[in-house]
C-alpha positions as CSV (number, residue, x, y, z in Angstrom):
1,M,108.7,101.2,86.2
2,K,105.5,99.4,86.2
3,I,103.3,100.7,89.2
4,G,99.8,98.9,90.6
5,L,97.9,101.7,91.7
6,Y,95.8,100.4,94.4
7,F,92.7,102.5,95.4
8,G,91.0,102.1,98.5
9,S,89.5,103.6,102.0
10,F,91.6,101.3,103.7
11,N,89.5,101.1,106.4
12,P,91.0,99.3,107.8
13,I,93.4,97.4,105.7
14,H,93.4,93.9,106.0
15,Q,95.1,90.5,105.1
16,G,92.6,90.7,102.0
17,H,94.2,93.9,100.4
18,L,97.9,92.9,101.5
19,I,96.9,89.1,99.6
20,V,96.1,90.8,96.8
21,A,98.9,93.3,96.3
22,N,101.0,90.4,97.3
23,Y,99.9,88.2,94.3
24,V,99.6,91.1,92.1
25,L,103.3,91.5,92.7
26,N,104.0,88.0,92.5
27,E,101.9,87.2,88.9
28,T,101.8,89.7,86.8
29,D,104.3,92.2,85.4
30,I,103.7,95.0,88.1
31,E,107.2,96.0,90.3
32,K,105.7,98.1,93.0
33,V,102.0,98.4,94.4
34,W,100.8,102.2,95.7
35,M,98.3,101.5,98.1
36,V,96.4,105.1,97.5
37,V,94.5,105.8,100.5
38,S,91.3,107.5,99.6
39,P,90.6,110.6,101.5
40,Q,86.9,110.2,100.8
41,N,85.2,108.2,97.8
42,P,82.2,110.0,96.0
43,L,80.4,106.5,96.2
44,K,80.9,106.0,100.1
45,K,79.4,107.6,102.7
46,E,82.2,109.8,104.7
47,N,80.7,108.9,108.0
48,T,81.8,105.6,108.2
49,L,85.3,106.5,107.3
50,L,87.6,107.0,110.0
51,D,90.0,109.8,109.6
52,A,92.1,109.9,106.7
53,Y,95.5,110.1,108.2
54,H,95.0,107.2,111.0
55,R,94.0,105.1,107.9
56,L,97.2,105.9,105.9
57,H,99.3,105.0,109.0
58,L,97.7,101.9,109.6
59,V,98.5,101.3,105.8
60,T,102.2,102.7,106.4
61,L,102.5,100.2,109.3
62,A,101.4,97.1,107.3
63,T,103.5,97.8,104.1
64,E,106.5,99.0,106.0
65,H,108.1,96.1,106.0
66,D,107.5,95.4,102.4
67,S,109.9,97.4,99.9
68,R,107.5,96.8,96.9
69,I,104.4,98.2,98.5
70,K,104.0,101.3,99.4
71,A,101.3,103.9,101.2
72,S,100.4,106.6,99.4
73,D,99.3,109.8,100.5
74,I,98.9,111.4,96.7
75,E,95.1,112.2,96.9
76,F,95.7,113.9,100.7
77,S,96.5,117.4,98.3
78,L,94.2,116.8,95.7
79,P,90.6,118.1,95.3
80,K,88.0,116.1,97.5
81,P,86.1,114.0,96.8
82,S,88.7,111.9,94.8
83,Y,88.6,110.6,91.6
84,T,90.8,107.9,90.0
85,I,91.2,109.7,86.7
86,D,92.3,112.8,88.6
87,T,94.7,111.0,90.2
88,L,95.9,109.5,87.2
89,L,96.7,112.3,85.5
90,Y,98.5,114.3,88.4
91,L,100.6,110.6,89.0
92,K,101.2,110.8,84.8
93,E,102.7,114.5,84.9
94,K,104.4,114.2,88.1
95,Y,106.4,110.9,87.6
96,P,106.5,110.6,83.6
97,Q,109.4,107.9,84.1
98,N,106.9,105.4,85.5
99,E,103.7,103.2,83.9
100,F,100.6,103.5,86.4
101,C,97.8,100.8,86.2
102,I,95.0,100.2,88.0
103,I,94.0,97.4,90.3
104,M,90.6,96.7,91.3
105,G,88.0,94.4,92.7
106,A,85.4,93.2,90.6
107,D,83.0,94.4,92.3
108,S,84.6,98.0,91.5
109,F,84.6,97.1,88.2
110,Q,81.5,96.5,87.3
111,N,80.5,100.1,88.6
112,L,83.2,101.8,86.1
113,P,80.5,103.1,84.3
114,R,79.5,105.0,87.7
115,W,83.2,106.9,87.5
116,K,84.0,110.2,86.2
117,N,85.4,110.0,82.6
118,Y,85.4,106.5,82.9
119,Q,85.8,106.3,79.0
120,T,89.3,107.8,79.1
121,L,90.2,105.5,82.2
122,I,89.2,102.2,80.2
123,K,91.1,103.4,77.0
124,E,94.4,104.6,78.3
125,Y,95.0,102.8,81.3
126,E,95.6,98.5,82.4
127,I,93.3,97.4,84.6
128,F,94.1,94.3,86.6
129,V,91.1,92.8,88.0
130,Y,91.1,90.6,91.0
131,P,87.7,88.3,92.0
132,R,85.4,89.2,94.6
133,L,82.7,86.9,95.7
134,G,79.2,87.8,94.0
135,Y,80.7,89.5,91.4
136,K,82.0,88.6,88.0
137,A,84.2,90.8,85.5
138,E,83.1,89.5,82.0
139,E,81.8,92.1,80.8
140,L,84.9,94.0,79.9
141,L,83.7,97.2,78.6
142,G,86.3,97.4,75.9
143,A,89.1,98.3,78.6
144,K,92.5,96.9,78.6
145,A,92.0,94.5,81.3
146,R,93.5,91.2,82.8
147,V,91.4,88.7,85.5
148,I,93.7,87.9,87.6
149,D,93.3,84.8,89.8
150,A,94.3,85.6,93.0
151,P,92.7,84.3,96.2
152,I,89.0,85.2,97.2
153,L,88.6,85.9,100.6
154,Q,85.5,86.5,102.3
155,L,87.1,89.2,104.3
156,S,85.8,93.2,104.5
157,S,86.6,96.1,106.3
158,T,83.2,96.5,107.0
159,Y,82.9,93.3,109.2
160,I,86.3,94.0,110.9
161,R,84.6,97.3,112.0
162,D,81.8,95.2,113.4
163,C,83.5,93.2,115.1
164,I,85.7,96.2,117.1
165,A,82.3,97.3,118.0
166,K,80.9,94.3,119.4
167,G,83.9,93.5,121.2
168,K,85.1,90.7,119.3
169,S,88.2,89.5,117.8
170,I,90.1,90.6,114.8
171,R,93.0,88.4,115.6
172,Y,94.4,87.1,111.8
173,M,92.4,89.3,109.7
174,L,94.6,92.3,109.7
175,P,98.8,92.2,110.8
176,D,99.5,92.5,114.3
177,V,100.9,95.8,114.5
178,V,97.5,97.1,112.7
179,I,95.7,95.4,115.2
180,E,98.0,96.7,118.0
181,E,97.4,100.5,116.6
182,I,93.8,100.5,116.6
183,E,93.3,99.3,120.1
184,R,95.9,102.0,121.0
185,G,94.0,104.7,119.3
186,G,90.6,102.9,120.2
187,Y,89.4,103.1,116.8
188,Y,86.3,101.9,115.6
189,K,84.3,101.2,118.8
190,K,81.3,103.4,117.7
């Protein structure tokens, strides 16, 4: 089975993430998408992150009614910070029957040279790159990369967190079940 790994902090997960996952499933040969919640991204500040288990729970709530998309805590049991190449090697060993590829935004793709062992990653794994406003994936670094024409949404977790902190509406930006859980838990209120 071909599985697309969509790595992210998902802090919180929003409609933009889900639209990209659905687009990839509809328009590529990827059969399942695993939303891999990263407990600690080495390129992001940890103090802005909601607890990893809360973020995983929000991703689970957002995806629980779509059997094609799964919330994954695979990086929770791996050394911190999480490095994509280490996760891929672990998954390849644990699930040899599956073919894994990566789903990432053009912004992350531009940063690949800063990633641990990125040469191995681009040589051995297919990468599906979706557009992000202000970023182009023109220089493909010799990667097995496919630029896909997923919809571009100007929606970010940072903006959503800011809205919550300021008491503004986040309606339509996240699945209702995620909004309810964020409100119930009092998340992102600062």
